[in-house]
Every structure is written in structure tokens, then in C-alpha cells.
N, C-alpha and C positions, 0 to 999 in steps of 0.2 A: 906400396906394399913391397916387401922384400923377403928373402929366405935367409935363414940363419941356421947353420949347422952346429948343434950342441954335441960335442964329443964327450962322452961320459966314461972316463977312465976308471976302471975298477980299483978300489982301495981295499975293501973288506968284503970278500965273496960270501962269507957266512952271514954277516949282518945284512948284506944285500938281499938275501933271500927273505929275511924277515920284513924288510921294507918294501919289497917288490909289489905286493898287492896295492899298497898306497900309491906307488909310482904308476902302476897301470891305471888305476882309477883316475889319478890326476891327469894323465895323458888322454884317457877316454873322454874326460870332460872338455879338455882343450880341443880335442878332435871334433866333438859335437859343436864347438864354437867356431870351427874353421881355422884354428890356430896351428894345426899340425899338418905338414905335408907328407912326412914319412917318419917311421920310427922302427927300431928293432935292435936286437943284440948283435954283437960281432960273433962270428962262428967260433973264434978261438977263446971265448970267455973273458976277453980283456976289457969288456965294457960294452958300450952301445952308442947309438946315434939317434938323435931326434932332430928333424928339420922343422923349425918353427916358421910360421908366416907372421910377420909383424911389420908395423909401419916404421919403426925405428930400432936401432941397435939396443937402446935402453929398454924398450918394451920386450924385445926378445930376451935380453939379459934378465929382466924381472921374471919372465915366464920360466926360464931355465933355472934360475936360482931358487925358485919356489918348488921345484921338483923334489919330492921327498928323498930321492937318492942323493941329492945335493945337500938338502937341509940336514939330513942325518949323517952326512959325511961318509957315505959308503962308496961314493964315486966323486972323482974330481972333474970339474967342469972346464971345458975349453970351448969357447964360442967364437965362431967366425961367420961373417957374411958369406953367403953361397950364391953363386950365379948359375942359373939353369941355362944350358945351351940348347 
């Protein structure tokens, strides 16, 4: 098991608000399954962060790419493995 930081850079703030309920429900479901370590928006409105818990980079990438914010192209995904100290 490893942690993966999905940085979700804002592309379309207006459309983001339309998709946001789907995004939150998606993350709530993954949270219930133990796949989310942390999540939340950046204070400056430039996007947000989701830290996924996954066995492989490929699994984390699949989780991140299926986020409605990414699917509907309102946020650009940047995914990196993250080490907890």
C-alpha cells in the first residue's frame, strides 16, 4: 500500500461548480472503501488535492482519472507518489 497525491489544477471554475456534487459523492464512496487518506480544496481557489491509498501507481491513476472533475475536464490531474514521514 502506498499514498498518491492527486493535484487537481482548476481549468474551468464555473463548470467545476456544476460537477462538484458528483466529485464529492465519488470521493465519499472511495473514502468509505478506505481509498482516500485526505482531500480538500486549495484556499486560493486554484484547485485541490486528494491523497489516494492504493497498491500501485496504476490503481491510483485509475481512481484519479475516474474523478468526475477529471472526466469532465474541469480540472487537470497531476499524480505523484507521496511519502508520509
